[in-house]
N, C-alpha and C positions, 0 to 999 in steps of 0.2 A: 504494500500500500504506500501511496505517496502522502506526504504531510502538507497540509495547507498552512501558509504563513499568515500572520496577522494582516498583512496587506491584502492578501487574497480574500480572507474572510470579510474584511471591510468592504472590498469592492463588490463582493457578492451581496452584502447587506445593503449597499447604497446604489447599486446599478441594476438594470434589468437584465437578467441572464437569459440566454437562448439555448434550448435543448435541440440537439441534432440526433436523428435516428435514421435508419434505413428500412425500407419495406422488404417484404419477403422476396420481391423481384429486383431488389437492389436500388430502388429509387430513393433519393435523399429526401428528408423532410426536416424542416427546422421551424421552430416557433418559440415565442416568448413563454417563460414560465414564471409568472409573478409570485407564486408561492414557494419557489425554489430557494432554499437557504442551507446554511451549514448545519449539519447534524453534530459532527465532531471533527477532529483534525484530519480524518481520512474519509469522511462520508458526506455526501450531499443528500438532501431529501426534498421532495415536493409532493403536493397533494394533487392527485389525479381526479378530475371530476367530469371531464368531457368524454373520456373513453373513446377517443377517435384515433387520429393518425399515430401520435407518439405511443399511446397505449397499445394499439394493434401492432405497431412495429416492434415494440419491446417484448411483446408476447412471442414474436418470431425470432428476434435477434436481440439479446440482452445488451449488446454494445451500445454505449451512449457517449455523447460528447456535449459538454456545456461550455459555451463561450460567454464571457462577460468582458466589457470594455468601458473605460472611462474616456469618453470622446474628448473632453477638454484636455485631459492629461495625455491623451494618445497612448494609453497603456491598457493592457488587458491580459487575460489568461484563458487557456482552453484546458478543461479538465476532462479526461477520458477514463472510461472504466465500464464496469459491469453493473447493470441495473437489476434490482430485485423488486418485484411488484408484490405488495401486500394488500389484499382485499378480503374483507370479512374474516380476518384472522385476529388473534389476540393482539398482535403488534399494531395492526391498523386500528383496531378498536381503542387501544390505549392512546395512541397518538392523536387520532381524530376526535376522541372524546374530550380532549383539551381545547378543541377549536369550536367555531360556530359554523363550520362548513355546511352542515346539514340544514342550516337556516336558509341557505341559498340553493343547495343542490340535493336531489333525492338520493344520489349515490356518490360515493367517494372511496378512494383508495390512497395508499401511500407508496411512493416509489423511492427507494434508497439506492444511491449510486456509490459503489466502491470506487474511490478515486485511485486509479492505478498509474496514471501518467499526467503530468502537468507541463504545459507549453507556454512560452512567452508570446504574447500577441502585441508587443510594443511596436510603435512606428519607428523602428530602428533597423539596422542591419542584423540585429539579433532576433528579429521576428521569426517565430517557428522553432526557436531553440528549446529543447526539452530541459526542463528544470528539475523534474523528479520522475 
């Protein structure tokens, strides 16, 4: 597992992250994940409530990438790893029970991403450098 730094955690907290997945036939899909946040130093988590493209893709292929950038600072990171879907299990019930997600959505799950690789997305010649 890779370890997130304080800078990475702050960027994920303060900027809108985007999740990238691929469909069963290899087509890319990317979209914002407003609920995505840091679970701990090696894991990201988000609440799944649309159960559409990203969810379907992760059911077929657990590999995920999350990109986040600070446009003004021209800095960013890409986190890659394996996603684990929790729906209607003890973990999902424990996590979602602390939220108000069911006030807005009839169905919800939790996706935990093991951060296995981290890349620099700065606007420098070091863009794409693997950090962990």
